C-alpha positions as CSV (number, residue, x, y, z in Angstrom):
1,M,24.2,20.8,54.7
2,E,23.2,23.7,52.5
3,K,20.3,22.9,50.1
4,D,22.4,23.9,47.1
5,K,25.1,21.4,47.9
6,F,22.6,18.6,48.5
7,E,20.9,19.5,45.2
8,Q,24.2,19.2,43.4
9,Y,24.7,15.7,44.8
10,V,21.3,14.8,43.5
11,I,22.1,16.1,40.1
12,E,25.4,14.2,40.1
13,A,23.6,11.0,41.1
14,V,21.1,11.4,38.2
15,K,24.0,12.1,35.7
16,A,25.8,9.0,37.0
17,L,22.9,6.7,36.0
18,P,23.5,4.6,32.9
19,K,22.7,6.6,29.7
20,F,20.0,4.1,28.8
21,F,18.1,4.8,32.0
22,R,18.6,8.6,31.9
23,D,17.4,8.8,28.2
24,K,14.2,7.0,29.1
25,L,13.2,9.4,31.9
26,E,10.1,11.2,30.6
27,N,7.7,13.5,32.4
28,V,9.3,13.1,35.8
29,S,10.5,15.8,38.2
30,I,13.0,15.2,41.0
31,I,12.2,17.3,44.0
32,I,14.1,17.8,47.2
33,E,12.2,18.4,50.5
34,D,13.4,18.5,54.0
35,F,10.9,15.9,55.3
36,P,8.0,13.8,54.0
37,S,4.5,15.2,54.7
38,E,2.4,13.7,57.5
39,E,0.1,12.4,54.7
40,I,3.0,10.5,53.1
41,L,4.3,9.2,56.4
42,T,0.8,7.9,57.3
43,K,0.3,6.3,53.9
44,M,3.8,4.7,54.0
45,K,3.5,3.8,57.7
46,R,6.9,5.3,58.4
47,G,8.5,7.7,60.9
48,K,9.8,11.1,60.1
49,Y,13.4,10.0,59.7
50,E,12.7,6.6,58.1
51,L,11.6,7.6,54.6
52,L,14.4,8.8,52.4
53,G,12.5,9.2,49.1
54,T,9.2,8.5,47.3
55,Y,8.0,8.0,43.8
56,Q,4.6,9.3,42.9
57,G,3.1,8.8,39.4
58,I,2.3,6.3,36.7
59,P,5.2,3.9,36.2
60,Y,6.8,3.8,32.8
61,N,5.8,0.2,32.2
62,K,2.1,1.1,32.9
63,R,1.9,4.0,30.4
64,G,-0.1,3.1,27.4
65,F,-1.2,4.9,24.2
66,W,-3.6,7.0,26.3
67,Y,-0.7,8.5,28.4
68,G,-0.4,12.2,27.8
69,N,-1.4,15.6,29.1
70,V,-0.7,14.6,32.7
71,L,1.3,16.3,35.3
72,P,4.9,15.1,35.7
73,D,5.6,12.1,38.0
74,K,7.5,13.1,41.1
75,I,10.6,11.6,42.7
76,I,10.9,13.3,46.1
77,I,14.2,13.1,48.0
78,Y,14.1,13.9,51.7
79,Q,17.2,15.7,52.7
80,K,17.0,15.7,56.5
81,P,16.5,11.9,57.0
82,I,19.4,11.2,54.5
83,E,21.7,13.6,56.5
84,R,20.7,12.0,59.7
85,I,21.6,8.5,58.5
86,A,24.8,9.4,56.7
87,N,27.6,10.6,58.9
88,N,29.7,12.5,56.4
89,E,29.6,14.1,52.9
90,E,30.8,11.0,51.1
91,A,28.2,8.8,52.9
92,I,25.5,11.4,52.0
93,K,26.5,11.3,48.3
94,E,26.4,7.5,48.3
95,L,23.0,7.4,50.0
96,I,21.6,9.9,47.6
97,S,22.8,7.8,44.7
98,K,21.2,4.7,46.2
99,V,17.9,6.5,46.9
100,I,17.8,8.0,43.4
101,T,18.4,4.6,41.9
102,H,15.7,3.0,44.1
103,E,13.1,5.6,43.2
104,I,13.9,5.5,39.5
105,G,13.4,1.7,39.8
106,H,9.8,2.5,41.0
107,Y,9.5,4.9,38.0
108,Y,10.3,1.9,35.7
109,G,7.7,-0.2,37.5
110,L,9.8,-2.3,39.9
111,S,8.2,-3.2,43.2
112,E,9.7,-2.7,46.6
113,E,10.5,-6.4,46.8
114,E,12.2,-6.5,43.4
115,L,14.3,-3.5,44.3
116,R,15.3,-5.1,47.6
117,E,16.2,-8.3,45.9
118,A,18.4,-6.3,43.5
119,G,20.1,-4.7,46.5
120,V,18.7,-1.2,45.7
């Protein structure tokens, strides 16, 4: 899939989030990369095609009065693993939406276990 089309699906997934969650996104960038770096794969103990997205930063619920003058948090979406798992464009769109929701859950401070329990 062309990167532009994939990017448009990511934008649509963010716009589809409830307004309350979109409005609270502060100092976070959403980036698309083909694959996770070797460093990330090692840290996460995952294979090249197993990791669909990551959140890197200071979760919203951990930011205190001292928070400021920091680089943006990052949500990184990995295009090639998503394309490998999803077998058509509609499935790709759905999986992107799920990954975006999952990683934004981490942005808000939810753990992996809490997100899994919520089905995200």
